[in-house]
Rosetta silent file (secondary structure, phi, psi, omega in degrees, C-alpha in Angstrom):
SEQUENCE: MSGTARTNTRDIARAAVRAELAQVAFDLFRREGFHGVTLDDLAAAAGVSRSTFLRYFGTKEDAVLGAFDAHGGQAADALRARPAAEDDWTALRRALDTVIERYHEDPAGALATTRLVRDTPALCARQLEKQHGWRPALGRALAERDGSSRSATIGQTVRAAAALDCLNVAIDHWTASDGRLDLADLLDEAFAALAPARAVTSPGEPG
SCORE:     score description
SCORE:     0.000 S_00000001
   1 L     0.000  134.226 -171.184    0.016    0.016   -0.034 S_00000001
   2 L   -79.001  163.471 -179.330    1.486    3.365   -0.995 S_00000001
   3 H   -62.133  -30.832 -176.904    1.894    6.198    1.598 S_00000001
   4 H   -67.691  -53.489 -179.869   -0.876    8.234   -0.115 S_00000001
   5 H   -52.174  -44.836  176.962   -3.273    5.264    0.278 S_00000001
   6 H   -60.753  -43.441 -174.860   -2.420    4.816    3.929 S_00000001
   7 H   -70.025  -28.558  177.153   -2.914    8.408    4.614 S_00000001
   8 H   -77.325  -25.711  173.952   -6.328    8.482    2.954 S_00000001
   9 H   -62.587  -47.709  176.472   -7.325    5.308    4.816 S_00000001
  10 H   -60.874  -44.940  179.078   -6.376    6.979    8.046 S_00000001
  11 H   -57.935  -45.168  178.266   -8.180   10.126    7.125 S_00000001
  12 H   -61.807  -50.591  178.633  -11.382    7.992    6.346 S_00000001
  13 H   -62.913  -33.515 -177.779  -11.072    6.222    9.492 S_00000001
  14 H   -75.323  -39.680 -173.891  -10.489    9.323   11.660 S_00000001
  15 H   -68.330  -42.955 -179.873  -13.548   11.045    9.951 S_00000001
  16 H   -55.930  -51.433  176.310  -15.774    8.006   10.738 S_00000001
  17 H   -61.185  -37.097  179.220  -14.781    8.077   14.424 S_00000001
  18 H   -63.008  -47.640 -175.064  -15.181   11.855   14.592 S_00000001
  19 H   -65.518  -41.036 -178.026  -18.782   11.555   13.254 S_00000001
  20 H   -58.416  -40.463 -175.542  -19.531    8.778   15.558 S_00000001
  21 H   -71.314  -37.890  175.517  -18.284   10.742   18.570 S_00000001
  22 H   -64.933  -35.969  171.911  -20.254   13.781   17.391 S_00000001
  23 H   -57.774  -56.050 -174.590  -23.410   11.662   17.226 S_00000001
  24 H   -64.224  -42.008  169.157  -23.102   10.396   20.568 S_00000001
  25 H   -47.782  -55.747 -174.603  -22.381   14.045   21.908 S_00000001
  26 H   -64.537  -41.800  171.112  -25.419   15.398   20.245 S_00000001
  27 H   -55.441  -34.418 -179.049  -27.687   12.647   21.552 S_00000001
  28 H   -76.687  -33.425 -178.489  -26.501   13.245   25.059 S_00000001
  29 H   -68.711  -38.069 -177.466  -26.835   16.981   24.752 S_00000001
  30 H   -68.730  -28.947 -172.562  -30.401   16.661   23.572 S_00000001
  31 H   -80.736  -48.166 -170.400  -31.302   14.283   26.467 S_00000001
  32 H  -103.957   -9.139 -179.920  -29.478   16.149   29.225 S_00000001
  33 L    94.628  146.970  178.199  -29.105   19.701   28.025 S_00000001
  34 H   -55.330  -47.249 -174.110  -25.701   21.242   26.836 S_00000001
  35 H   -79.717  -13.444  176.773  -24.677   22.674   30.129 S_00000001
  36 H   -79.455  -12.450 -173.389  -25.654   19.422   31.945 S_00000001
  37 L  -112.432  126.194 -175.108  -23.079   17.428   30.202 S_00000001
  38 L   -98.812  179.256  176.654  -19.354   17.374   30.889 S_00000001
  39 H   -70.426  -31.288  174.815  -16.415   16.188   28.675 S_00000001
  40 H   -76.633  -24.075  173.905  -16.142   13.084   30.970 S_00000001
  41 H   -69.045  -42.847  174.811  -19.713   12.405   30.468 S_00000001
  42 H   -62.704  -39.508  177.657  -19.253   12.392   26.649 S_00000001
  43 H   -57.805  -47.165  178.640  -16.174   10.324   26.903 S_00000001
  44 H   -64.238  -43.449 -175.106  -18.135    7.713   28.908 S_00000001
  45 H   -63.494  -40.737  177.235  -21.054    7.760   26.840 S_00000001
  46 H   -75.676  -12.657 -176.507  -18.791    7.108   23.758 S_00000001
  47 L    69.551   33.414  171.588  -16.774    4.421   25.582 S_00000001
  48 L  -124.750  170.612  174.674  -13.431    6.196   25.174 S_00000001
  49 L   -80.319  160.710  178.234  -11.119    7.990   27.474 S_00000001
  50 H   -52.519  -51.830 -172.567  -11.307   11.778   28.105 S_00000001
  51 H   -62.912  -36.475  172.424   -8.081   12.188   26.298 S_00000001
  52 H   -58.530  -50.036 -179.908   -9.223   10.224   23.230 S_00000001
  53 H   -56.991  -41.620 -179.212  -12.380   12.346   23.071 S_00000001
  54 H   -63.834  -29.378 -177.037  -10.148   15.503   23.340 S_00000001
  55 H   -66.420  -27.399  179.092   -7.928   14.305   20.325 S_00000001
  56 H   -95.164  -33.504 -178.989  -11.156   14.701   18.161 S_00000001
  57 L  -141.509  120.186 -179.276  -12.873   17.645   19.722 S_00000001
  58 L   -66.225  -28.008 -174.926  -11.105   20.257   21.955 S_00000001
  59 L  -144.954  163.606  177.284  -14.332   21.440   23.479 S_00000001
  60 H   -59.222  -36.849  178.667  -17.938   20.531   23.907 S_00000001
  61 H   -65.401  -37.037 -177.766  -18.855   23.220   21.404 S_00000001
  62 H   -74.797  -21.713  177.315  -16.652   21.740   18.738 S_00000001
  63 H   -63.075  -32.851  179.720  -18.397   18.311   19.237 S_00000001
  64 H   -79.024  -53.945 -170.769  -21.590   20.060   17.963 S_00000001
  65 H   -96.353   10.389 -174.855  -20.119   22.409   15.399 S_00000001
  66 H   -69.500  -26.686  178.402  -17.209   20.545   14.106 S_00000001
  67 H   -65.272  -21.643 -179.216  -19.292   19.507   10.993 S_00000001
  68 H   -94.156   -0.385  178.395  -19.357   23.075    9.905 S_00000001
  69 L   -54.474  -38.296 -174.212  -15.566   23.609    9.934 S_00000001
  70 L   -86.782   -3.110 -179.512  -15.087   22.793    6.269 S_00000001
  71 H   -63.483  -34.834 -176.990  -18.110   24.994    5.138 S_00000001
  72 H   -70.286  -36.234  172.738  -16.206   28.186    4.762 S_00000001
  73 H   -68.065  -45.153  177.266  -13.442   26.605    2.535 S_00000001
  74 H   -56.106  -52.677  176.016  -15.997   24.747    0.496 S_00000001
  75 H   -59.436  -40.877 -179.529  -17.983   27.956   -0.117 S_00000001
  76 H   -65.325  -36.889  176.626  -14.877   29.867   -1.043 S_00000001
  77 H   -67.704  -40.467  176.573  -13.837   27.194   -3.423 S_00000001
  78 H   -63.320  -29.522 -179.990  -17.362   27.214   -5.047 S_00000001
  79 H   -68.393  -43.079 -177.584  -17.141   30.909   -5.234 S_00000001
  80 H   -70.228  -22.628  175.691  -13.850   30.892   -7.126 S_00000001
  81 L   -89.848    8.100  167.704  -15.463   28.422   -9.662 S_00000001
  82 L   -70.239  147.076  176.736  -18.340   30.588  -10.544 S_00000001
  83 L   -46.819  134.166 -178.675  -18.404   32.099  -14.040 S_00000001
  84 L   -56.978  -30.414 -177.481  -16.080   35.049  -14.417 S_00000001
  85 L   -82.946   -6.979 -176.618  -18.982   37.150  -15.851 S_00000001
  86 L   -74.795  133.530  177.807  -21.267   36.594  -12.834 S_00000001
  87 L   -69.058  158.283 -177.017  -21.552   39.519  -10.472 S_00000001
  88 H   -53.049  -49.340  178.125  -20.213   39.062   -6.972 S_00000001
  89 H   -58.366  -39.141  175.173  -23.577   38.999   -5.317 S_00000001
  90 H   -66.099  -45.224  176.171  -25.035   36.396   -7.510 S_00000001
  91 H   -59.194  -32.139  173.214  -21.842   34.320   -7.228 S_00000001
  92 H   -68.167  -46.216  175.990  -21.958   34.509   -3.397 S_00000001
  93 H   -58.283  -51.041  173.469  -25.515   33.288   -3.439 S_00000001
  94 H   -58.847  -38.416  179.913  -24.693   30.207   -5.611 S_00000001
  95 H   -59.042  -37.999 -178.570  -21.544   29.585   -3.537 S_00000001
  96 L   -75.086   -4.103  168.949  -23.651   29.165   -0.417 S_00000001
  97 H   -61.151  -22.063  172.316  -25.436   26.330   -1.858 S_00000001
  98 H   -68.399  -24.348 -178.124  -22.684   24.187   -0.575 S_00000001
  99 H   -79.186  -40.290 -172.195  -23.544   25.294    2.888 S_00000001
 100 H   -89.096    1.296 -178.650  -27.315   24.516    2.772 S_00000001
 101 H   -56.212  -50.090 -176.966  -26.811   21.252    0.861 S_00000001
 102 H   -55.017  -38.325  179.328  -26.754   19.506    4.245 S_00000001
 103 H   -65.691  -26.359  174.815  -30.039   20.971    5.312 S_00000001
 104 H   -85.672  -19.069  177.635  -31.612   19.364    2.147 S_00000001
 105 H   -78.359  -52.056 -173.305  -29.853   16.023    2.679 S_00000001
 106 L  -133.193   73.601 -165.150  -30.843   15.639    6.278 S_00000001
 107 H   -70.775  -37.363 -179.813  -33.550   18.277    7.144 S_00000001
 108 H   -60.476  -54.777  176.144  -34.584   16.455   10.443 S_00000001
 109 H   -67.328  -30.497  172.792  -31.025   16.401   11.682 S_00000001
 110 H   -71.770  -36.215  178.998  -30.120   19.823   10.573 S_00000001
 111 H   -62.289  -49.669  179.089  -33.320   21.163   12.329 S_00000001
 112 H   -59.339  -40.328  177.646  -32.386   19.511   15.516 S_00000001
 113 H   -62.480  -57.155 -177.322  -28.812   20.726   15.351 S_00000001
 114 H   -52.408  -42.816  179.710  -29.886   24.300   14.475 S_00000001
 115 H   -67.523  -44.157  172.909  -32.347   24.359   17.361 S_00000001
 116 H   -58.072  -40.437 -177.837  -29.775   23.249   19.766 S_00000001
 117 H   -66.031  -57.968 -175.004  -27.320   25.765   18.550 S_00000001
 118 H   -59.359  -28.891 -174.590  -29.826   28.590   18.589 S_00000001
 119 L   -93.297    1.084 -174.192  -31.102   27.743   22.040 S_00000001
 120 L  -122.590   97.587 -175.863  -27.536   27.477   23.586 S_00000001
 121 H   -50.954  -33.302  177.095  -25.743   30.891   23.925 S_00000001
 122 H   -69.147  -41.558 -179.669  -22.386   29.233   24.058 S_00000001
 123 H   -75.188  -24.954  177.925  -22.876   27.251   20.906 S_00000001
 124 H   -68.366  -47.238  178.546  -24.561   30.229   19.150 S_00000001
 125 H   -67.526  -33.441  175.600  -21.422   32.351   19.977 S_00000001
 126 H   -64.232  -39.991 -179.210  -19.056   29.669   18.820 S_00000001
 127 H   -67.034  -45.802 -179.626  -20.873   29.278   15.529 S_00000001
 128 H   -62.885  -33.955  175.072  -20.748   33.032   14.930 S_00000001
 129 H   -68.270  -45.479  179.598  -17.063   33.021   15.699 S_00000001
 130 H   -61.487  -42.058  171.858  -16.499   30.219   13.266 S_00000001
 131 H   -63.435  -36.774  175.319  -18.383   32.116   10.466 S_00000001
 132 H   -55.784  -29.730  171.537  -16.344   35.193   11.154 S_00000001
 133 L   -73.404   -7.075  176.394  -13.469   33.100    9.966 S_00000001
 134 H   -83.825  -24.280 -165.799  -15.261   32.398    6.776 S_00000001
 135 H   -64.547  -55.798  172.854  -15.587   36.073    5.921 S_00000001
 136 H   -48.682  -49.121  177.779  -11.776   36.600    4.829 S_00000001
 137 H   -53.990  -40.959  177.731  -11.876   33.449    2.782 S_00000001
 138 H   -75.568  -28.795  173.385  -14.838   34.559    0.845 S_00000001
 139 H   -66.431  -37.170  176.379  -13.457   38.032    0.442 S_00000001
 140 H   -65.075  -38.410  178.428  -10.189   36.654   -1.002 S_00000001
 141 H   -57.650  -43.194  179.368  -12.172   34.461   -3.289 S_00000001
 142 H   -62.208  -40.038 -176.876  -13.981   37.499   -4.670 S_00000001
 143 H   -59.986  -43.779 -173.500  -10.685   39.213   -5.016 S_00000001
 144 H   -76.015  -26.915 -179.770   -9.183   36.315   -7.014 S_00000001
 145 H   -64.525  -38.348  175.690  -12.360   36.209   -9.184 S_00000001
 146 L   -86.885   19.203  176.390  -11.643   39.666  -10.620 S_00000001
 147 L    80.501   15.339 -176.014   -8.151   38.602  -11.458 S_00000001
 148 L  -108.198  148.965  179.391   -6.331   40.210   -8.628 S_00000001
 149 L  -107.512    4.737 -179.534   -3.985   38.460   -6.213 S_00000001
 150 L   -79.153  176.389  179.848   -4.277   41.316   -3.689 S_00000001
 151 L   -73.531  159.131  175.802   -6.317   41.210   -0.408 S_00000001
 152 L   -60.404  139.518  176.383   -9.965   41.780   -0.575 S_00000001
 153 L   -71.473  172.334 -179.948  -11.289   45.300   -0.870 S_00000001
 154 H   -70.623  -28.647  173.454  -13.661   46.700    1.674 S_00000001
 155 H   -62.402  -42.065 -174.973  -16.576   46.354   -0.742 S_00000001
 156 H   -70.935  -32.719  178.617  -15.741   42.686   -1.266 S_00000001
 157 H   -73.692  -44.137  173.570  -15.395   42.097    2.429 S_00000001
 158 H   -56.313  -51.970  179.900  -18.726   43.860    3.177 S_00000001
 159 H   -51.661  -42.484  176.068  -20.378   41.733    0.525 S_00000001
 160 H   -58.200  -44.125 -177.692  -18.928   38.587    2.085 S_00000001
 161 H   -67.150  -43.841 -176.559  -20.132   39.613    5.493 S_00000001
 162 H   -58.056  -45.350 -179.921  -23.615   40.571    4.196 S_00000001
 163 H   -52.636  -45.703 -179.422  -23.914   37.119    2.434 S_00000001
 164 H   -72.171  -26.952  165.150  -23.336   35.391    5.639 S_00000001
 165 H   -65.715  -40.004  179.694  -25.943   37.514    7.377 S_00000001
 166 H   -62.766  -40.750  179.519  -28.363   36.648    4.676 S_00000001
 167 H   -60.608  -46.737 -174.809  -27.590   32.885    5.407 S_00000001
 168 H   -68.830  -38.345  168.532  -28.119   33.205    9.041 S_00000001
 169 H   -67.989  -30.100  170.970  -31.460   34.997    8.632 S_00000001
 170 H   -73.297  -38.076  174.297  -32.677   32.421    6.184 S_00000001
 171 H   -59.986  -43.229  177.875  -31.768   29.671    8.557 S_00000001
 172 H   -57.485  -46.348 -174.901  -33.606   31.482   11.458 S_00000001
 173 H   -63.867  -45.511 -177.179  -36.724   31.680    9.169 S_00000001
 174 H   -62.576  -38.679  178.277  -36.372   28.068    8.236 S_00000001
 175 H   -66.204  -45.688  179.355  -36.002   26.938   11.706 S_00000001
 176 H   -56.381  -35.240  178.586  -39.012   29.011   12.855 S_00000001
 177 L   -86.773   16.927  176.178  -41.101   27.200   10.238 S_00000001
 178 L    58.262   32.477  179.212  -40.009   23.727   11.644 S_00000001
 179 L    78.959    1.497 -178.753  -38.366   23.151    8.298 S_00000001
 180 L   -75.733  -25.809 -175.938  -41.498   23.375    6.177 S_00000001
 181 L   -82.053  157.771  175.352  -40.251   26.363    4.166 S_00000001
 182 L   -80.142  129.050 -174.172  -37.626   25.815    1.466 S_00000001
 183 H   -66.609  -45.950  178.623  -34.192   26.990    2.785 S_00000001
 184 H   -56.037  -44.593 -176.982  -33.100   27.787   -0.856 S_00000001
 185 H   -67.197  -37.491  176.735  -36.082   30.057   -1.519 S_00000001
 186 H   -57.817  -43.676  177.501  -35.497   31.762    1.912 S_00000001
 187 H   -71.148  -42.823  177.009  -31.894   32.460    0.966 S_00000001
 188 H   -56.934  -51.663  179.066  -32.849   33.736   -2.421 S_00000001
 189 H   -55.294  -41.753  175.276  -35.315   36.126   -0.695 S_00000001
 190 H   -62.178  -47.564  174.869  -32.713   37.316    1.675 S_00000001
 191 H   -56.112  -47.015 -177.110  -30.293   38.006   -1.102 S_00000001
 192 H   -63.202  -31.359 -173.448  -32.869   39.794   -3.193 S_00000001
 193 H   -68.885  -24.700  177.370  -33.620   42.104   -0.253 S_00000001
 194 L  -112.577   14.709 -177.462  -29.939   43.405   -0.433 S_00000001
 195 L   -66.342  152.055  177.732  -29.350   42.978   -4.221 S_00000001
 196 L   -61.998  129.470 -179.685  -27.739   46.053   -5.735 S_00000001
 197 L   -68.430  140.903  169.721  -30.484   48.402   -7.033 S_00000001
 198 L   -75.955  153.797 -175.948  -30.555   49.000  -10.742 S_00000001
 199 L   -71.525  142.844 -177.158  -30.110   52.440  -11.887 S_00000001
 200 L   -92.918  125.238 -179.611  -33.391   54.186  -12.412 S_00000001
 201 L   -76.196  119.851  178.564  -33.784   55.899  -15.835 S_00000001
 202 L   -67.673  156.069 -177.635  -35.141   59.491  -15.706 S_00000001
 203 L   -62.320  133.107  178.393  -38.091   60.273  -18.010 S_00000001
 204 L    90.869  -13.198  174.206  -36.760   61.018  -21.541 S_00000001
 205 L   -89.051  157.915  179.220  -33.563   59.226  -21.073 S_00000001
 206 L   -71.812  145.804 -173.226  -32.667   56.165  -22.921 S_00000001
 207 L   -79.950    0.000    0.000  -33.332   52.951  -21.060 S_00000001
């Protein structure tokens, strides 16, 4: 077996264990409440030592939110792949399809996770902290789309931040509807509310 194959096998195995530990943690949090569960409780429920659990998740918050870690990079990659002729705002909207994909794949699980996060201040704060780290990546992706290797402009950074706000508002409305509304439609509506206004042509001027 080559070194690359061994590495890939280890990565797959690690991801599987991480997913299993996260599920155990989530089930325990739902039964006992986030603040009523300790790291020792999580390790015991998973049948591993505390140190083993901490190798996969450094905090209780990460046990819930670890699945979101890759979303920022995935959205940035999707943004770079959008057609060059597409305006930034439209490209950002389409790039966020990578984030809401999980909500379509497992709506019940996503709804339960979102409710736990929204109802737990520590989790909500941690999630916002993680999303704050996505903003520079999205801003740099916008800068790369216009053919520049420089850092993102203020305008690009603002658009990236606004896009993430639209995402959170759409998820809030989706959660309030118990998942009955279509999240993609809600995200479209949120983006439309902040879409750059078209110039209004004065009477007598060409359209």
